[in-house]
Every structure is written in C-alpha cells, then in structure tokens.
DOMAR-707396 format. One line per field, with one value per residue (C-alpha): x negated, y negated, z. Coordinates in Angstrom, 2 decimals, m for minus. Layout:
BEGIN
u <- X, ... .
v <- Y, ... .
w <- Z, ... .
This chain:
BEGIN
u <- m16.10, m14.55, m14.23, m10.44, m10.19, m12.50, m10.40, m7.17, m8.62, m9.82, m6.31, m4.81, m7.34, m6.12, m2.45, m0.04, 0.42, m3.29, m3.29, 0.03, m1.52, m4.48, m2.12, m0.20, m3.38, m4.67, m1.28, m1.13, m4.62, m3.74, m0.45, m2.12, m4.55, m1.84, 0.67, m0.06, 3.44, 3.02, 0.73, 2.74, 4.64, 7.84, 7.59, 6.85, 9.92, 12.05, 10.96, 11.68, 15.08, 16.20, 14.99, 16.37, 19.53, 17.55, 15.11, 17.80, 19.57, 16.22, 15.70, 19.04, 18.29, 14.83, 16.40, 18.83, 16.05, 13.81, 16.70, 16.88, 19.99, 20.74, 23.34, 23.99, 27.41, 25.82, 26.61, 30.32, 30.15, 28.51, 31.15, 34.01, 32.37, 31.56, 35.02, 36.97, 34.74, 34.85, 38.52, 39.33, 37.02, 38.87, 42.32, 41.95, 38.71, 35.52, 31.95, 28.60, 29.13, 32.62, 31.89, 28.83, 30.80, 33.49, 30.99, 28.87, 31.96, 33.34, 29.93, 29.48, 32.98, 32.41, 29.07, 30.87, 33.19, 30.16, 28.59, 31.83, 32.38, 28.77, 28.48, 31.94, 32.68, 29.07, 29.11, 25.72, 25.11, 24.47, 27.93, 29.66, 27.96, 28.71, 32.36, 32.68, 30.89, 33.73, 36.46, 35.40, 34.83, 38.07, 40.13, 38.48, 39.25, 42.82, 43.70, 41.86, 42.50, 38.83, 39.41, 36.39, 36.25, 34.72, 35.77, 33.64, 33.72, 31.52, 29.34, 28.73, 28.01, 25.52, 23.71, 20.69, 17.53, 15.02, 11.46, 11.66, 8.37, 7.17, 4.83, 4.01, 5.86, 9.44, 9.35, 10.92, 10.78, 11.99, 13.33, 16.72, 19.38, 17.97, 14.40, 15.57, 17.88, 15.23, 12.58, 15.02, 16.10, 12.49, 11.68, 14.73, 14.12, 10.44, 11.36, 14.01, 11.68, 8.42, 9.29, 12.32, 12.96, 15.83, 13.37, 11.23, 14.34, 15.26, 11.83, 12.15, 15.63, 14.35, 11.26, 13.14, 16.85, 17.03, 14.16, 15.70, 18.97, 17.19, 15.46, 18.86, 19.08, 22.59, 22.64, 26.07, 25.22, 21.94, 23.65, 26.38, 23.71, 21.73, 24.74, 26.31, 22.95, 23.02, 26.51, 25.41, 22.51, 24.95, 27.21, 24.34, 22.98, 26.43, 26.67, 23.08, 23.90, 27.21, 25.56, 22.87, 25.35, 27.85, 30.68, 32.07, 32.28, 33.64, 32.26, 28.67, 26.93, 27.80, 25.10, 22.13, 21.34, 18.25, 16.33, 17.02, 16.04, 12.95, 11.73, 12.04, 10.54, 7.67, 6.97, 6.29, 9.56, 10.26, 13.60, 13.11, 13.20, 10.86, 8.51, 8.61, 7.48, 8.74, 5.38, 5.63, 9.14, 7.93, 5.09, 7.43, 9.80, 6.86, 5.63, 9.12, 9.63, 6.18, 6.61, 10.02, 9.03, 5.81, 7.69, 9.94, 7.02, 5.22, 8.27, 9.09, 12.75, 14.82, 15.98, 12.54, 12.79, 14.67, 12.12, 9.17, 10.94, 11.76, 8.18, 6.79, 9.19, 8.16, 4.46, 4.89, 6.89, 4.41, 1.42, 3.14, 4.05, 0.51, m1.08, 1.28, 0.46, m3.26, m2.74, m0.86, m3.54, m6.27, m4.26, m3.85, m7.58, m9.19 .
v <- 120.64, 124.06, 124.90, 125.22, 121.65, 120.40, 122.18, 120.75, 117.25, 117.69, 118.63, 115.73, 113.30, 114.25, 113.85, 110.99, 110.65, 109.89, 106.93, 105.75, 105.80, 103.76, 101.16, 100.97, 100.49, 97.77, 96.04, 96.22, 94.74, 91.89, 91.10, 91.36, 88.63, 86.50, 86.72, 87.18, 88.59, 91.56, 93.84, 93.62, 96.24, 94.24, 94.18, 97.93, 98.80, 96.37, 98.04, 101.55, 100.47, 98.46, 101.01, 104.12, 103.95, 103.87, 106.54, 109.06, 108.63, 108.96, 112.38, 113.60, 112.23, 113.87, 117.32, 116.63, 115.38, 118.36, 120.64, 118.88, 116.79, 113.22, 111.64, 107.92, 108.21, 108.43, 104.83, 105.39, 108.68, 106.89, 104.15, 106.67, 108.78, 105.71, 104.19, 107.37, 108.55, 105.26, 104.60, 108.00, 107.29, 104.02, 105.55, 108.88, 108.69, 110.54, 111.13, 111.37, 115.00, 114.53, 111.28, 112.80, 115.96, 113.91, 111.84, 114.85, 116.89, 114.19, 113.64, 117.36, 117.68, 114.81, 116.32, 119.60, 117.72, 116.50, 119.97, 121.60, 119.07, 119.32, 123.10, 124.27, 121.67, 121.46, 117.66, 115.88, 114.94, 111.25, 110.94, 112.76, 110.72, 107.40, 108.46, 109.68, 106.56, 104.49, 106.97, 107.32, 103.59, 102.67, 105.00, 103.61, 100.01, 100.93, 102.64, 100.22, 96.99, 96.17, 95.39, 95.38, 97.22, 94.92, 96.77, 99.87, 102.25, 100.97, 104.09, 103.79, 100.07, 100.59, 103.26, 105.27, 103.82, 106.40, 106.14, 102.39, 100.59, 97.01, 95.35, 91.78, 89.52, 89.65, 92.50, 95.90, 98.80, 102.37, 105.15, 103.98, 105.86, 104.74, 105.89, 109.16, 110.02, 109.12, 111.31, 114.24, 114.04, 113.95, 117.02, 119.01, 118.16, 119.10, 122.45, 123.10, 122.42, 123.87, 126.61, 128.37, 130.64, 128.36, 125.47, 127.47, 128.31, 124.60, 123.81, 126.69, 125.55, 122.06, 123.36, 125.65, 126.30, 128.99, 130.95, 130.62, 132.04, 134.96, 135.71, 136.10, 132.85, 131.78, 128.56, 127.39, 128.08, 126.13, 123.17, 123.25, 123.23, 120.28, 118.05, 118.91, 118.13, 114.73, 114.20, 115.23, 112.76, 110.07, 110.82, 110.53, 107.37, 105.76, 105.98, 104.81, 101.71, 101.05, 101.17, 98.76, 96.34, 96.70, 96.79, 98.77, 96.96, 99.08, 96.70, 96.37, 99.69, 100.13, 98.34, 99.53, 102.44, 100.76, 100.77, 104.47, 105.47, 103.27, 104.97, 108.46, 107.55, 105.65, 108.80, 110.72, 112.64, 113.39, 112.54, 115.70, 117.93, 120.36, 117.70, 115.77, 115.92, 114.69, 113.02, 111.20, 110.01, 108.73, 106.84, 105.51, 104.27, 102.70, 100.92, 99.60, 98.38, 96.76, 95.07, 93.59, 92.66, 91.06, 88.89, 87.65, 86.90, 85.03, 82.86, 84.21, 83.84, 87.00, 86.57, 87.76, 91.05, 93.03, 91.87, 93.13, 96.39, 96.98, 96.29, 98.64, 101.39, 100.89, 101.04, 104.08, 106.04, 105.12, 106.23, 109.50, 110.25, 109.42, 111.69, 114.55, 114.15, 114.26, 117.37, 119.12, 118.10, 119.60, 122.80, 123.07, 122.93, 126.29 .
w <- 41.80, 40.96, 37.27, 37.53, 38.83, 36.08, 33.47, 34.95, 34.96, 31.38, 30.27, 32.21, 30.68, 27.20, 28.11, 27.55, 31.31, 31.86, 29.48, 30.87, 34.35, 33.09, 31.61, 34.91, 36.95, 34.62, 34.67, 38.48, 38.77, 36.43, 38.16, 41.56, 40.53, 38.88, 41.74, 45.43, 45.97, 43.65, 45.70, 48.91, 50.89, 50.54, 46.74, 46.64, 48.71, 46.70, 43.45, 44.75, 46.01, 42.99, 40.38, 42.11, 39.97, 36.72, 37.95, 38.89, 35.56, 33.77, 35.35, 34.03, 30.58, 30.65, 31.01, 28.16, 25.86, 26.61, 25.61, 22.24, 22.88, 23.83, 26.09, 26.42, 28.09, 31.55, 32.53, 31.85, 33.75, 36.68, 36.60, 36.75, 39.48, 41.57, 41.36, 42.04, 44.92, 46.83, 46.06, 47.58, 50.54, 51.22, 50.82, 52.61, 54.59, 53.83, 54.96, 53.18, 52.17, 50.77, 48.91, 47.25, 46.46, 44.70, 42.71, 41.74, 40.85, 38.57, 36.97, 36.35, 34.89, 32.44, 31.51, 30.77, 28.40, 26.46, 26.34, 25.14, 22.36, 21.19, 21.26, 20.27, 17.60, 16.32, 16.53, 16.91, 20.52, 19.74, 18.14, 20.98, 23.69, 21.95, 21.67, 25.26, 26.55, 25.12, 26.05, 29.70, 30.08, 28.32, 30.51, 33.64, 32.69, 31.67, 34.96, 37.25, 35.39, 35.87, 39.56, 41.83, 45.16, 47.74, 50.90, 51.47, 54.47, 57.31, 57.36, 53.61, 53.70, 56.54, 54.54, 55.67, 57.17, 58.43, 59.81, 60.42, 60.96, 61.30, 58.80, 59.61, 62.02, 60.76, 58.24, 58.87, 56.41, 56.24, 54.02, 52.79, 50.82, 47.47, 48.13, 49.72, 46.80, 44.22, 45.89, 46.28, 42.63, 41.42, 43.53, 42.38, 38.70, 38.96, 40.54, 37.87, 34.94, 36.31, 38.78, 37.29, 34.34, 33.32, 33.04, 30.62, 28.60, 28.42, 26.97, 24.51, 23.45, 22.68, 20.91, 18.53, 19.04, 16.33, 17.85, 21.32, 20.00, 18.32, 21.61, 23.23, 25.20, 26.17, 24.14, 25.27, 28.90, 28.67, 27.00, 29.63, 32.34, 30.98, 30.29, 33.64, 35.26, 33.56, 34.96, 38.46, 38.33, 37.16, 40.12, 42.60, 40.95, 41.04, 44.84, 45.24, 43.17, 44.96, 48.39, 47.24, 45.66, 48.55, 46.03, 43.11, 39.79, 36.91, 34.29, 35.55, 34.83, 31.16, 29.18, 31.25, 28.93, 27.47, 30.75, 31.30, 27.77, 28.05, 31.23, 29.71, 26.33, 27.95, 29.94, 26.73, 26.29, 22.64, 21.06, 18.98, 22.07, 23.80, 25.21, 28.48, 32.10, 35.45, 36.10, 32.77, 33.62, 37.00, 35.34, 32.64, 35.34, 37.20, 34.07, 33.28, 36.87, 37.07, 33.69, 34.50, 38.06, 36.83, 34.34, 37.15, 39.49, 36.73, 36.15, 32.68, 31.74, 32.13, 28.53, 27.41, 29.32, 26.60, 24.03, 26.05, 26.92, 23.26, 22.19, 24.84, 23.71, 20.07, 20.91, 23.16, 20.59, 17.86, 19.92, 20.87, 17.25, 16.09, 18.72, 17.84, 14.14, 14.93, 17.06, 14.24, 11.76, 13.97, 14.32, 10.54, 9.86, 9.00 .
C-alpha cells in the first residue's frame, strides 16, 4: 500500500468519524441479528427516503456551526417556504424549477434576516434564531389559520422516480426525489467546504473570528452566506418533506429541531465553531436513523426515542470534548 494511503488511513483512524463508523457497523450487525427486516433493501430505501428531510437540514446547520454560529429557526423557515411555494403552485401553476425557486428564495431571504440581526445588532445567534423561529411560525399560523393543503399539483404529487429496478417478486425501487435531493445537497456542501476558498474562510471564521477579521475576511458577507445557505437547505428540505407526506401541514415541522441538531453533533461538529465535516454529518445522520429505526423494529415504544437520542448526544459531545482536551494537553507538553 502506498505511503500516502497509509498516512491517510492513519489520520482517519484517529478521527471522530472512524469511531463513529465502528459504532454504526457494530449497531448494524446487532440489529441485523435481532431483526430480519433491518438488513433489507426495502428498509435501506425507506431510511434514505424518510430521513432526507433531516439530512438536508443537517447540512445547512453544519455550515452555520462551522462558522461559529447556530440557527434553530430552520423548521419555521421550512414551514413558510413549503406553504408559500405550494400555495402559489396550486393558485397560479408552476413546475419543478419554479416551485424550487420560490422555496429556495423564501428560505434564503429568511436566512438573510437572521444574518442581518446577528451581525448588525450584535445579538447572539441562539437568541436571534429562537426569536425568529417563533416570529416566522407565528406569522405563518396567523395568515394561514393553520389550514392544511391536501391538494397538490399532479406532477408534484407523482414526484421523481429514476433508475427503477426490481428486487424480489413484488418490490420495485429507484432514485426518488428525496434520495436525489439528499445526495445533491451532500455533494454541494462537500464542494463548498472542501474545494472552495470560501469554505476555508468559513472554517477560519469559526475557529477565530477576531483573527479572521484582522486577516481582512468579509465577516458580514460570510455570515450572510452561511445563514442564507441554511435557509436554502430549509427550502429544499421543505419540498422534499411535502412530496413525501403528500400534503402541507404548517404545524408539523416545528418541533423537529432535536433530530437535526443530533445528526450534526453526533457527526463531530463543535458548537464552538471551526470543527465539522460532511462525512461526519452523514455518519451522524446514519447513526440517528439506524438507532430510531432499530427501536421501532425491536418493538420499543416511540416514547423512548427522545431519551435514547438525548443520551447519544450527551455521550457524543462528552467524548468529543474529552478528545479535544487530550489533544490540547498533548500540544501543551514541551
């Protein structure tokens, strides 16, 4: 094996993602033995489809956390983008391009509101996002009366189903809208963070905002970018969820913040900023999905799910903090 590959594997073996992968493999093996339904193609496609909404939002939150901020208003942003885009599509007609443009535009605009309040008024991002979560959601409920939209355009309700193939006697699978959007968002986020100068500036901003400002980085512009990116991801995720549910419910999405935060934190992203990877977020999402799906297959009551998710988050954050403290201690030795 070439030395470069050995060195890369050595670095990966010492990373948070490696141990997360080990936990996932062990958990998959255990659930595969405990339930015959777990390691099936149907269950895999069901997991990818049902967790696409959480995964896309997690990617937006990852970028915000790396930049040193936090945003928990994304579910309200998604609710507004979803309702407006599909209400317009029903009233005036639309296609895939226009409905996504409306949802993404609204998401980006609400993200810009967050960025402006945080940067210009110097208000902590957690306070701003809690406030805008309630403001956006309250305005949506006020203007819509909480009414559901059950009638969706035929082309939207049908969705996308590419590369169909048969597996078994009566089972048909393919790339649907949820899987396609999730894969595209992972690719775009990975390119942004790892293959662009802006991505390196986002990491630098989260690592040390004062140093980034002294180096001449456009702090307001970077904050505007990351919060608008969160809004764009919320807009995309909202349509993915609406197509899966075959309806628009303004009261359903708000309250799902824990799953999104869990996926990103499990992936090793630091709430202090400057740390996080797309691979880690993918593995965190996988662990969350496998854990919750496994509990269902084993017949555990759904009421226990928040408890297990909370415990896993606590353990993951504790392990990450402990490893970072050990790393700093090694670096401080003469």
